[in-house]
N, C-alpha and C positions, 0 to 999 in steps of 0.2 A: 128595660125601662127604669129610669130612676124613680125612687120613692119620694114623690113630691111632698109628702107630709113630713118626711125627715128634714127636708130642706127648709120647710116653714118652721120646724121646731128649733132651728139653730139659734135664733135670738133668745129663746127661753133657756137653752143650754148654756149660752154665754152668761146670761143673768144668774142662773144657778151656780155656775163656776165662780163668778164674782162674790156671790154672797157666801159660798163656802170659804173662799179665800179670806174675806173679811172676818168671818166667824173664827177661823183658825187664828188669824192675827190677834183678834181680841182675846181668845182663850190663851194664847201664848203670853200675852201681856198680863193677863190676870194671874197666871201661874208664876210669872218671873219677876215682874217689875211694878205692877199696880200697887199703890199705897193702900194701906188697910182702910183708911176713911174713904177712899175712892171706889172701893170694891162694890158697894151696893149700885151705884150708878153705872159701873162698867157691867155688872151682871144684868142690869136692866137693858143695856144696849144689846147684849147677847140674846136675851129673851125677845127683844124687838126684832132683831134681824133674823133670828130662828123663826119667828112668826112670818116674816116676809117670805122666807124660803118656803115655809109650809103652805103659804097662800097660793103659791104657783100650782101646787097639786089640786087646788080648789077652782083654779081658773077654767072657765067653761071651754074657751077656745083651745087652751093647752090640752085639756082632757080629750077633746074631740080629735085633735091632731095625733095624740098618742094612739088612741083607738084606731084611727084611720091608718097610721103607719103600720100597725099590726096587721090590719085587714089587707092592705096593699101588697105586703110581702116584699120579696126582692132585697131583703136586708142582709148585710154582711153579719158575721158572727157577733162582732162587738155591738153593732146597732141593735141586733135582736135581744141580746141580753140586757142592753140598756133599756130598751122599751119594756121588757119583762119586769125589771126593777121598778120602772116608772109606774107601771100598772099596779104594782104592789103598793107604792106610795099613795097612788090615787085611791085605791080601795080603802086604805087606812084612813086617809083624810075625809073620805065620804062618810065615815062612821064617827070621826072626832071633830067636834065643834072647835073652831080656832080659839075661842076664848078658853076652852079647857087645855088646849095645847099650850098656850101662853102660860097658864097657871102652873102646869106640869113643869114647864122649863124653869119657871121662877122657883118653884119648890126644889128642883134639882140643884140650882145654883146656890140656894140658901143651905141645902144639905152639905154641899161640897165645902162652903164656907165655914160651917160649923164643925165639919170633920177636921179641918185644918186646926181650929182652935182646940177641939177635943184631943187630938193626937198630941199637940204640944203640952196639954195639961194631963195627958194619959188618963182621960176620964170619959168613958163610954156614955155615961148618963147626959153629958152635954149635948151629944149629937143624936141620942136615941129617939126623941120626940119628932125630929126632923126625918130621920131614917124611917120611922113608922109610916109617916105620911108619904114618903117616896115609894116605899114598898107597896102601899095600898094603891098608889097611882100605877105602879108598874104591873101589878096583877090586872088592873083594868086594861092596860095597854096590851097585856098578853092575850087577853080574850079577843081584842080586836085584831090582833096579829095572826091568830090561829088559823091554820089551813087544813084541808083534808089530809088525813094520814098521820097528823100530829096527835099524840095520845095524851100529852100532858101540857100544862101551862108552860113548863120550862122549855119543851120542845120549841115553842114559838120563839122564845128568845134565842135559843141555841142556833136556830136556822137563820136568824138575822146576822149572825157572825160566821157560821159555817153552813152555807145553803145546802139543804137537803139532809143534813145531819140530824139524828134523833138522839135522845139520851140513851136509848137502848144500844145504838152504835158505839157511843162513848164508853158505856159500861162494859161492853164486850172487849174494848181495847185496854181500858184502865184496869179491869179486874186482874188479868195476869200480870200486867206491869206492876201494880201494887203488891201483888203477892211475891214477885221476884225481888223487888227492891227491899221490901221489909225482911224477907227471909235471909237475904245475903248482906244486909247492913252490918250485922256483928262481925262477919268474916272480913268485910272491907275495913272496918274500924280496927280490927286486930291487926291487919297488914299496916295500916296507918301508924299504929302505936309504935312500930319499930323504926319509924323515920324521925330524925331530929329536926325540929322546926325552931328556927331562931325566933326570938321575940320581935315584934314589929315596933319600930320607933314611930313617934307622932311626926306627922309631916303637915305643915301649914297649907292653907288653901292655895296660896299662890304657886307653890311647888306642884301641888296636884292639878292645878289649872294648866300649867306648862305641860304636864304629863298628858292631860286630856287632849290638848292640841296636837301633841306629837303622836299620840296614839291614832288619832283620826287621820292624820297624814299617812301613817303606816298602813292603814287599811284601804287607802285610796278614796277616802271621803273628800269631796271637792268643797273646800272651805269658802270658795268665791260663789257657791250656790247654797250656802247654808249659814248657820250661826249656832253658837254655844251659849246656853243659859244655865242658870242655877235655880233648882227648885227643891221642894220638900220630896216629891215623888217623880223620879226621872220619867221622861216621855220624849217622843219625837213626833214630828208632824210634817206632812207633805202639804205645805201651804200653797204652793204654785209649782209650775213646771220647773223653775229654776230657784226655788226657795224651799229647801228641805232642812228644817232646824232640829237640833238635838239639845237635851239638857242632861244634867247630872246633879248628884248631891255629894258634897265632899264630907267624908268622915275622917277627922284629923287622926284618930287612932287606927285607921285600917285603909290605906291607900288602895288596896285591891278592890274595895267596893266601888269607888269611882271609876277606876280603870276598866273593870269589866261592865259597868253601867255604860261607859262611853262606847266600848266595843259593841255592846248590845244595841244601843240606840243608833250608833253609827251604821250597823248592819241594816236596821230599818231604813235609814236615810239613803244608803247606797242602792237599795232597791228602788226607792222613790226617785232618785237622781237618774236611774237607768231604765225607767220605763220608756217604751217606744213612742215615737210620734203617732203611730197608729192608735195607740191607747189614749193619748191625750186628745187627738183630732176627732176620736169617736166618743169621747167623754165617758170612757170607762176606766180612766186613771183613778186609782183609789177603790176600784171594785174588788180588788183582792180580798179574799176572806181574812179574817183575823189570824188564823193558823198559817196562811201563806205569809203574812208579814212576820209573824213570829219565827217561822222557819228561818228567814234570812237574818234576823237579829240574833238568834241562838246559833246559827251557822258561823257568823263572824265572832261572836262572843266565845264559843266553846270549841266548835269543830276546828277553827282556825286559832283563836285567841288562847285557848288552853292546851294546844297541841305541843308536843315535845319539840317539833320543828320550829314553830313560831316563838317558842321561848328564847331561842337564840337571837331573835330580833327584838322582842320586847325587853330583855334584861338590859342591854346597853342604853335603851331609851330611859328606863326606870333609874339606872345608875347615874345617868346624866342629870335627870331632873330631880331626883329624890336624894341620892347619895345615901348617907346613914348606914343602916344595916345591909343595904344592897350593894355597898361599895365593892366588897371583896367576895360577894356571892358568885358561885359558878351556876351553869345552865341547869344542871341536875337539881340542885337545891331550890332554884327558882321555879322549876317546873313542879316540884313536889309542893312548894309553897302555894302556888296558885291553883293547885288541884287538891288541897287539903280537904278531906272529908270529915264532917263533924256533925253532931246533933245540934242544929241551930234553929233559931226562932224566926228569923226574918227571911222571907222568900227572896227578896232581891239581892240578898247576900249569901244565898245558899250555894253550896258547892254543886257540881254537875251531877253527882250520883243521887243525892237526896232531893234535888230540886222538884222532880216530878211528884214526890210525895206531898210537898207543900201545895202543889196545883191540885192533886186528886182530893185532898181533904177539903179544899175551898170549893171544888166542884161538887162534892157530895153535899156540903152545907147549903150552898146556894140552890142546888137542885131541890133539896128537901124544904127549904124556906119558901121558894116560889110555889111548890106543889102542895104547900100546906101541912107538910109532915113534921115541920119544925117551926116553933113560934119565935118571934123576935126576942122575947124574954129568955128563951132557952139557948139562944145563938152563942153568947160569950162562953157559957159553960161548956157547950158542946165543942166549940172551937178549942178550948183548953184540953178537953178529954181526948180529942183526936190527935193533938200534938203529943200528948203523953203515950197514946196507944201506937202511933205510926212512927214517931221519932224519939220516943223515950225521953222527953224533956217537958219540964214544968214551965208554964207561961207565967212570968212574974208581974206583967203590967199590961194594961190595955194598949199602950203605945206599941209594945212589941208583940201584941196579940191581935185582937179583932180589929184594931184601928190602923194596922200597919200599911194597908193597901187602900187606895182611893177608889177602886173599881165599883164596889157595891155602893158607895155614897154618891157616885155619879150615875148610878142606875145601870151599870154595865153588866147586868146578869147574863151569863152565857158566854162571856169573854174568857174567863180563866182556863177552860179546857184548851183554848188555842195555844197557850204556852207549851203544854206537854205535847200536843199534837205537832207543834213546830219542831220539837226535838225529834219526833218519829220521822216527820217528812225529811228534816235535814239530813239525818243519817242515811236515808235511802238515796237522797240526791247526791251526797258525798260518794256513795259506792258507785253510782253511775258516772260522776265526774272522773273518778279514778280509772275508769275504763278508758278514757280519752285523754286525760292529762296526767303528767307526773306531779301530782298535787304535792307530795311530801318535798320534793326538790324545790318547788316554787315557793312553798311556805318557808323553808329553811333559808332561802335566798332573800326573802322579804319581797318577792316579785309577785304581788297578787293581781297585777293587771290581767294576765291570761285567765285567772279565775273569775274575775269580774266580767271579763269579756264572755266567757262561757256562759255565765248566769244571765248576762244581758240578752244573749242570742238564744239560749236554749230554756230559760226559765222565766226571767222577768217579762219577756215579750208575750207570755201567755198567762200572766198573772190575773187577767180579767175572767178567766174561765172559772166555773164552779169547782170546788176542791177536788172532787173525784175525777173530773176531766183533766184538770191541771196536772196532778201528780202522775196520771197515766201518760200525758203528753210529754212531760219532762223525763220520766224514767223508763216509760214503756211498760210499767206494772202498776197494779192497784196498790194502795198504801198497805205496807206490811210492817207491823211493829217490831218484827224479829231483827230488822237491820239495827235499830236502836239498842235493843237488848243484847245483841251480839257485840255492839261497839262498847257499851258500858262493861259488859262482862270481860272482854278482852282488856280494857283500859284499867280497870280497878280490881280484877280478879285473875288476870291472865298471868 
């Protein structure tokens, strides 16, 4: 017998989808094209439509139908998970006045705006008062989000991105990973010191933009269902079923930054472009946890994009679009160049080996900040101290230090662990894929269609599941960090 409440909820689902689409378009515009003087009005629009979305969770008929749908049962897997999430939203909005919600949204928009200005000026003090307000709001939100079994305020945020995960779970994985990476970094750098790296030429924006489009084509990103924008901090967004956009930032003095940003964001978008009709029709598109999304972006960026096999595909593209120092470069030199390991400051430009250290130190800082073990005043100095301890590098400025990422300034506490978890999941998925496909041959031929088809059929189709269920469905095993450690060990120390 059909669940009649689910049928009656469809108009609400459609309205929610349209509001999400509208908010995504507005956010994309703010990040890419909106003029400075128009920013305040556009942020007001975002706050307004965010409130419209939030009001749905306060609608009495909507609440009654969601609860009825749960009671009637007979739901498919996606419907059941959708109802579970909606009940969480309803319970949050029962505790949160809509006026407070709007105020918090405006505070967040203002903090993001001031972060952009502060980063350009490399001045932490410019954004600090706005960040203090945002953190105070987020701690109040954490109290409202808290569920049984969660032991800290940070657990509440972590579970919004990785459902069911606790900081104790993350600590258990990140502890040995950090130990391995720090202990072996000197040996990796010693090996790298024996490789000759040619200096990079400057390459203007228009050359790198050509490279961005060609790189997207090389990994099977569908340009007629997407768009490319330029931003301060690269991101991608699933705006609608056939509208999955990517962005990048061009560094004139290092073309690798934009290239691998494009492969990363393109990986996100390929996932979005290949969600099944089942996921869209049941309104669980976008339910994928943050780590699931980072799995696929890091998969295309590193496991494919920095592989020896795919170097033979990327090098001719780079030679065509950039020329310069790449004109007479061979594949081996190119492979070493895009896999150069160094003690670097900026997460988005970090090599594959040290990247997780950038994530782990951010996780430790945001965990302690939200849990009250670290004050906002102490945050910049602690950031600098961890960079010295973990990566052996001095932080010269706020722009290359605490201001480099937007995540904290948009209130995304609990997101950073997802990047490292994505590395771990990706290595495990690649191992499973290699049991069924000749992945090395496909990459060396630039034929990524079978890889995308495998992901669409055996991975993307289950992205709506909770993380622990998803990785077991895809690989037949629970998440095991040793796949990634073995991969890194073989690549950089083997």
